[in-house]
DRENMAR-906854 format. One record per residue (C-alpha): x negated, y, z negated; residue number from 1; chain; residue in three letters. Coordinates in steps of 0.5 Angstrom, whole numbers, plus 500, padded with zeros to 3 digits. Each point is the difference from the previous one (the first is absolute). Layout:
% residues N
ATOM|X|Y|Z|vomi|nugu|guza
ATOM|X|Y|Z|NUM|A|Ala
...
***
This chain:
% residues 367
ATOM|X|Y|Z|vomi|nugu|guza
ATOM|176|778|591|1|A|Unk
ATOM|494|496|497|2|A|Unk
ATOM|501|498|493|3|A|Unk
ATOM|496|496|495|4|A|Unk
ATOM|503|496|495|5|A|Unk
ATOM|497|497|494|6|A|Unk
ATOM|502|495|495|7|A|Unk
ATOM|497|499|494|8|A|Unk
ATOM|500|493|495|9|A|Unk
ATOM|506|503|496|10|A|Unk
ATOM|504|500|506|11|A|Unk
ATOM|498|494|503|12|A|Unk
ATOM|501|496|494|13|A|Unk
ATOM|507|504|498|14|A|Unk
ATOM|496|500|493|15|A|Unk
ATOM|500|493|499|16|A|Unk
ATOM|493|496|500|17|A|Unk
ATOM|502|497|507|18|A|Unk
ATOM|501|503|507|19|A|Unk
ATOM|507|501|502|20|A|Unk
ATOM|502|498|507|21|A|Unk
ATOM|507|503|499|22|A|Unk
ATOM|498|507|499|23|A|Unk
ATOM|494|499|506|24|A|Unk
ATOM|505|497|505|25|A|Unk
ATOM|504|506|499|26|A|Unk
ATOM|494|505|501|27|A|Unk
ATOM|498|496|506|28|A|Unk
ATOM|507|501|503|29|A|Unk
ATOM|500|508|498|30|A|Unk
ATOM|493|500|504|31|A|Unk
ATOM|503|496|506|32|A|Unk
ATOM|505|506|500|33|A|Unk
ATOM|495|505|500|34|A|Unk
ATOM|496|497|505|35|A|Unk
ATOM|506|499|505|36|A|Unk
ATOM|502|507|499|37|A|Unk
ATOM|493|502|503|38|A|Unk
ATOM|496|501|494|39|A|Unk
ATOM|493|498|499|40|A|Unk
ATOM|499|496|493|41|A|Unk
ATOM|494|498|497|42|A|Unk
ATOM|501|496|493|43|A|Unk
ATOM|495|501|494|44|A|Unk
ATOM|501|494|496|45|A|Unk
ATOM|497|498|493|46|A|Unk
ATOM|502|493|497|47|A|Unk
ATOM|494|495|503|48|A|Unk
ATOM|498|499|492|49|A|Unk
ATOM|507|499|498|50|A|Unk
ATOM|501|495|505|51|A|Unk
ATOM|493|497|498|52|A|Unk
ATOM|503|499|493|53|A|Unk
ATOM|506|497|502|54|A|Unk
ATOM|497|495|504|55|A|Unk
ATOM|495|498|495|56|A|Unk
ATOM|506|500|495|57|A|Unk
ATOM|498|506|496|58|A|Unk
ATOM|493|498|497|59|A|Unk
ATOM|496|503|495|60|A|Unk
ATOM|494|503|503|61|A|Unk
ATOM|495|505|498|62|A|Unk
ATOM|502|507|502|63|A|Unk
ATOM|494|501|504|64|A|Unk
ATOM|499|502|508|65|A|Unk
ATOM|498|492|502|66|A|Unk
ATOM|506|498|497|67|A|Unk
ATOM|504|505|503|68|A|Unk
ATOM|497|499|507|69|A|Unk
ATOM|501|492|499|70|A|Unk
ATOM|508|502|499|71|A|Unk
ATOM|500|505|506|72|A|Unk
ATOM|497|494|505|73|A|Unk
ATOM|505|495|498|74|A|Unk
ATOM|506|505|500|75|A|Unk
ATOM|499|504|506|76|A|Unk
ATOM|501|495|505|77|A|Unk
ATOM|507|498|496|78|A|Unk
ATOM|502|507|500|79|A|Unk
ATOM|499|501|507|80|A|Unk
ATOM|503|493|502|81|A|Unk
ATOM|506|503|496|82|A|Unk
ATOM|500|507|504|83|A|Unk
ATOM|499|496|506|84|A|Unk
ATOM|507|496|499|85|A|Unk
ATOM|504|505|497|86|A|Unk
ATOM|498|505|506|87|A|Unk
ATOM|501|495|505|88|A|Unk
ATOM|508|499|498|89|A|Unk
ATOM|500|507|503|90|A|Unk
ATOM|496|499|506|91|A|Unk
ATOM|494|504|498|92|A|Unk
ATOM|493|499|501|93|A|Unk
ATOM|495|501|494|94|A|Unk
ATOM|492|501|500|95|A|Unk
ATOM|496|499|494|96|A|Unk
ATOM|495|506|499|97|A|Unk
ATOM|495|499|494|98|A|Unk
ATOM|496|507|498|99|A|Unk
ATOM|495|502|495|100|A|Unk
ATOM|497|507|498|101|A|Unk
ATOM|494|499|505|102|A|Unk
ATOM|505|499|506|103|A|Unk
ATOM|503|507|499|104|A|Unk
ATOM|493|503|498|105|A|Unk
ATOM|496|498|506|106|A|Unk
ATOM|502|505|506|107|A|Unk
ATOM|500|494|505|108|A|Unk
ATOM|503|495|496|109|A|Unk
ATOM|506|505|498|110|A|Unk
ATOM|501|502|508|111|A|Unk
ATOM|500|492|501|112|A|Unk
ATOM|505|499|495|113|A|Unk
ATOM|504|506|503|114|A|Unk
ATOM|500|497|507|115|A|Unk
ATOM|502|493|497|116|A|Unk
ATOM|506|503|497|117|A|Unk
ATOM|502|504|506|118|A|Unk
ATOM|499|494|504|119|A|Unk
ATOM|505|496|495|120|A|Unk
ATOM|505|506|500|121|A|Unk
ATOM|500|500|508|122|A|Unk
ATOM|502|493|500|123|A|Unk
ATOM|506|501|495|124|A|Unk
ATOM|496|496|495|125|A|Unk
ATOM|500|502|492|126|A|Unk
ATOM|493|499|497|127|A|Unk
ATOM|500|498|493|128|A|Unk
ATOM|495|503|496|129|A|Unk
ATOM|496|498|494|130|A|Unk
ATOM|494|501|497|131|A|Unk
ATOM|495|495|501|132|A|Unk
ATOM|499|497|493|133|A|Unk
ATOM|497|494|501|134|A|Unk
ATOM|494|503|502|135|A|Unk
ATOM|500|507|497|136|A|Unk
ATOM|496|502|494|137|A|Unk
ATOM|501|507|496|138|A|Unk
ATOM|495|503|505|139|A|Unk
ATOM|504|499|506|140|A|Unk
ATOM|507|500|497|141|A|Unk
ATOM|505|505|501|142|A|Unk
ATOM|503|498|493|143|A|Unk
ATOM|507|500|501|144|A|Unk
ATOM|505|499|506|145|A|Unk
ATOM|504|507|499|146|A|Unk
ATOM|493|504|502|147|A|Unk
ATOM|499|495|505|148|A|Unk
ATOM|507|501|503|149|A|Unk
ATOM|498|508|500|150|A|Unk
ATOM|494|498|503|151|A|Unk
ATOM|503|496|506|152|A|Unk
ATOM|505|506|500|153|A|Unk
ATOM|495|505|502|154|A|Unk
ATOM|496|495|505|155|A|Unk
ATOM|507|499|504|156|A|Unk
ATOM|502|507|499|157|A|Unk
ATOM|507|497|497|158|A|Unk
ATOM|506|505|499|159|A|Unk
ATOM|502|497|494|160|A|Unk
ATOM|497|495|495|161|A|Unk
ATOM|505|497|495|162|A|Unk
ATOM|498|497|494|163|A|Unk
ATOM|505|495|497|164|A|Unk
ATOM|499|498|492|165|A|Unk
ATOM|504|498|495|166|A|Unk
ATOM|502|507|498|167|A|Unk
ATOM|505|505|503|168|A|Unk
ATOM|495|505|501|169|A|Unk
ATOM|495|504|496|170|A|Unk
ATOM|503|503|494|171|A|Unk
ATOM|498|505|495|172|A|Unk
ATOM|498|495|495|173|A|Unk
ATOM|500|493|500|174|A|Unk
ATOM|507|498|500|175|A|Unk
ATOM|499|493|496|176|A|Unk
ATOM|497|504|494|177|A|Unk
ATOM|504|507|501|178|A|Unk
ATOM|508|500|500|179|A|Unk
ATOM|499|507|502|180|A|Unk
ATOM|496|499|506|181|A|Unk
ATOM|503|503|507|182|A|Unk
ATOM|499|498|507|183|A|Unk
ATOM|496|505|504|184|A|Unk
ATOM|503|500|507|185|A|Unk
ATOM|495|504|504|186|A|Unk
ATOM|493|503|499|187|A|Unk
ATOM|499|506|505|188|A|Unk
ATOM|494|503|497|189|A|Unk
ATOM|493|500|503|190|A|Unk
ATOM|497|497|494|191|A|Unk
ATOM|504|495|496|192|A|Unk
ATOM|502|503|493|193|A|Unk
ATOM|495|498|494|194|A|Unk
ATOM|506|498|496|195|A|Unk
ATOM|502|495|506|196|A|Unk
ATOM|493|497|499|197|A|Unk
ATOM|501|499|493|198|A|Unk
ATOM|507|497|500|199|A|Unk
ATOM|497|495|505|200|A|Unk
ATOM|494|498|496|201|A|Unk
ATOM|504|496|495|202|A|Unk
ATOM|504|496|505|203|A|Unk
ATOM|496|494|502|204|A|Unk
ATOM|503|493|502|205|A|Unk
ATOM|497|494|497|206|A|Unk
ATOM|502|496|506|207|A|Unk
ATOM|495|504|505|208|A|Unk
ATOM|493|504|500|209|A|Unk
ATOM|504|506|501|210|A|Unk
ATOM|505|504|497|211|A|Unk
ATOM|503|507|501|212|A|Unk
ATOM|494|503|499|213|A|Unk
ATOM|497|497|506|214|A|Unk
ATOM|506|501|504|215|A|Unk
ATOM|500|508|498|216|A|Unk
ATOM|492|499|503|217|A|Unk
ATOM|503|497|506|218|A|Unk
ATOM|505|505|501|219|A|Unk
ATOM|495|506|499|220|A|Unk
ATOM|495|497|505|221|A|Unk
ATOM|505|498|505|222|A|Unk
ATOM|504|507|500|223|A|Unk
ATOM|493|504|501|224|A|Unk
ATOM|500|496|507|225|A|Unk
ATOM|507|503|502|226|A|Unk
ATOM|504|493|498|227|A|Unk
ATOM|506|501|496|228|A|Unk
ATOM|500|495|494|229|A|Unk
ATOM|506|497|496|230|A|Unk
ATOM|500|496|494|231|A|Unk
ATOM|506|495|499|232|A|Unk
ATOM|503|494|497|233|A|Unk
ATOM|499|494|504|234|A|Unk
ATOM|506|497|498|235|A|Unk
ATOM|504|506|502|236|A|Unk
ATOM|505|497|505|237|A|Unk
ATOM|498|502|507|238|A|Unk
ATOM|495|504|498|239|A|Unk
ATOM|496|500|506|240|A|Unk
ATOM|505|501|505|241|A|Unk
ATOM|503|506|495|242|A|Unk
ATOM|494|503|500|243|A|Unk
ATOM|497|499|507|244|A|Unk
ATOM|506|500|504|245|A|Unk
ATOM|505|504|496|246|A|Unk
ATOM|496|505|497|247|A|Unk
ATOM|503|499|493|248|A|Unk
ATOM|497|503|494|249|A|Unk
ATOM|497|494|496|250|A|Unk
ATOM|495|500|495|251|A|Unk
ATOM|495|505|500|252|A|Unk
ATOM|498|504|506|253|A|Unk
ATOM|493|503|501|254|A|Unk
ATOM|500|505|506|255|A|Unk
ATOM|494|501|504|256|A|Unk
ATOM|495|505|497|257|A|Unk
ATOM|498|501|508|258|A|Unk
ATOM|502|498|507|259|A|Unk
ATOM|496|494|502|260|A|Unk
ATOM|497|504|506|261|A|Unk
ATOM|498|505|495|262|A|Unk
ATOM|496|495|496|263|A|Unk
ATOM|497|497|506|264|A|Unk
ATOM|498|506|503|265|A|Unk
ATOM|496|502|493|266|A|Unk
ATOM|497|493|500|267|A|Unk
ATOM|497|501|507|268|A|Unk
ATOM|498|507|499|269|A|Unk
ATOM|497|498|493|270|A|Unk
ATOM|496|494|503|271|A|Unk
ATOM|493|503|498|272|A|Unk
ATOM|495|501|505|273|A|Unk
ATOM|501|497|507|274|A|Unk
ATOM|495|495|502|275|A|Unk
ATOM|501|502|507|276|A|Unk
ATOM|503|504|506|277|A|Unk
ATOM|504|498|506|278|A|Unk
ATOM|500|505|506|279|A|Unk
ATOM|507|499|505|280|A|Unk
ATOM|501|503|506|281|A|Unk
ATOM|505|506|502|282|A|Unk
ATOM|506|495|501|283|A|Unk
ATOM|499|496|494|284|A|Unk
ATOM|499|507|496|285|A|Unk
ATOM|507|502|503|286|A|Unk
ATOM|503|494|498|287|A|Unk
ATOM|498|500|493|288|A|Unk
ATOM|503|507|499|289|A|Unk
ATOM|507|497|503|290|A|Unk
ATOM|500|495|494|291|A|Unk
ATOM|497|494|504|292|A|Unk
ATOM|495|495|498|293|A|Unk
ATOM|493|500|502|294|A|Unk
ATOM|498|494|506|295|A|Unk
ATOM|494|498|502|296|A|Unk
ATOM|500|502|507|297|A|Unk
ATOM|500|508|497|298|A|Unk
ATOM|493|499|496|299|A|Unk
ATOM|494|502|504|300|A|Unk
ATOM|495|500|494|301|A|Unk
ATOM|499|498|493|302|A|Unk
ATOM|494|502|495|303|A|Unk
ATOM|499|497|493|304|A|Unk
ATOM|501|493|498|305|A|Unk
ATOM|507|498|497|306|A|Unk
ATOM|504|494|498|307|A|Unk
ATOM|507|498|501|308|A|Unk
ATOM|504|504|495|309|A|Unk
ATOM|495|506|500|310|A|Unk
ATOM|503|507|500|311|A|Unk
ATOM|496|504|506|312|A|Unk
ATOM|501|506|503|313|A|Unk
ATOM|503|501|507|314|A|Unk
ATOM|497|505|505|315|A|Unk
ATOM|502|503|506|316|A|Unk
ATOM|496|501|507|317|A|Unk
ATOM|497|507|497|318|A|Unk
ATOM|498|496|494|319|A|Unk
ATOM|505|504|495|320|A|Unk
ATOM|503|495|494|321|A|Unk
ATOM|507|499|502|322|A|Unk
ATOM|502|495|496|323|A|Unk
ATOM|498|495|494|324|A|Unk
ATOM|503|493|500|325|A|Unk
ATOM|499|492|498|326|A|Unk
ATOM|497|496|506|327|A|Unk
ATOM|502|493|502|328|A|Unk
ATOM|493|498|503|329|A|Unk
ATOM|493|500|497|330|A|Unk
ATOM|495|505|504|331|A|Unk
ATOM|497|494|503|332|A|Unk
ATOM|507|497|503|333|A|Unk
ATOM|502|507|502|334|A|Unk
ATOM|494|501|504|335|A|Unk
ATOM|501|494|504|336|A|Unk
ATOM|508|502|501|337|A|Unk
ATOM|499|508|501|338|A|Unk
ATOM|503|502|507|339|A|Unk
ATOM|504|494|501|340|A|Unk
ATOM|507|498|500|341|A|Unk
ATOM|503|497|494|342|A|Unk
ATOM|502|494|503|343|A|Unk
ATOM|493|498|501|344|A|Unk
ATOM|498|500|493|345|A|Unk
ATOM|501|493|498|346|A|Unk
ATOM|496|498|507|347|A|Unk
ATOM|495|504|498|348|A|Unk
ATOM|499|499|492|349|A|Unk
ATOM|503|493|500|350|A|Unk
ATOM|505|503|495|351|A|Unk
ATOM|504|506|499|352|A|Unk
ATOM|503|504|494|353|A|Unk
ATOM|505|504|504|354|A|Unk
ATOM|500|504|506|355|A|Unk
ATOM|498|507|497|356|A|Unk
ATOM|493|502|497|357|A|Unk
ATOM|504|504|495|358|A|Unk
ATOM|508|500|499|359|A|Unk
ATOM|504|506|500|360|A|Unk
ATOM|502|498|493|361|A|Unk
ATOM|493|500|498|362|A|Unk
ATOM|498|507|503|363|A|Unk
ATOM|500|507|497|364|A|Unk
ATOM|499|506|505|365|A|Unk
ATOM|495|505|498|366|A|Unk
ATOM|503|506|503|367|A|Unk
***
């Protein structure tokens, strides 16, 4: 199982002004257990600004972007040093990945980010992801790490997104104001009920940039991509192992509103006008129908100009459209490697983005 875990500032600090190493070491232990059980773990972590404030002994600063960027620049290396120290206790290697909205909006940068995560997970490395607050402005910021975690879950096709917070889950009202508020254990509706949006609107945390409303937004985004989402209390004993290893019902569970494969197919089919076409030989068209990837050896011709990450049509030898998919190579590069075996891609281009022209997971047959 591939899962994304999001730690908010309120969880990292245990509700105090300072980072809480005892809680963090326990969460690192649980993530190490998940990895040992052959799960793939990605961590989206807030806390850089909080760490920066702590380093500077909580200065009184203006609430503007430069001040926050300055605090993030100071706090991010301290936060990563702490994670490095804690995860090393369990012989787990971590990597830092900083993202902005532009990295996820631009198709080529999106693919580069996806490939980076895939390579890290293949080496059993846990990526520690944060928004690049040191350089991000309002125009390129995602805005909060709840929504960033949902975008990451979509990017890596995660099976489960766990949002850890200082509450037990989503309530019918703010439990800090309404003693009659009830925990919502599961949301199965295709559309999240309006009453839950209203209930989430007033339950923000003063410690972070999000709150329950951003967690609900993240859950709505991730479940539309086929990812199951759970909002739970970060201080709950063994919260990660109970959720991911034992399958216990904790917090609020949002069931996917579609399957990951169905979401992927819709994305590919709705990709707009295809900028190019790839014609394949009989063997390649047969292989595609058998659920295999398109390799360069099967490509006989191409038309149009397209970039890596574009969605193109695939035609058989009779020029009939048989599939639509996302290409790993630009048309100029594909022209150089078409008809060749995959093991000569790097020798021909000087680099490679994989053996496939179109991976089977990025391809939809059209009859």
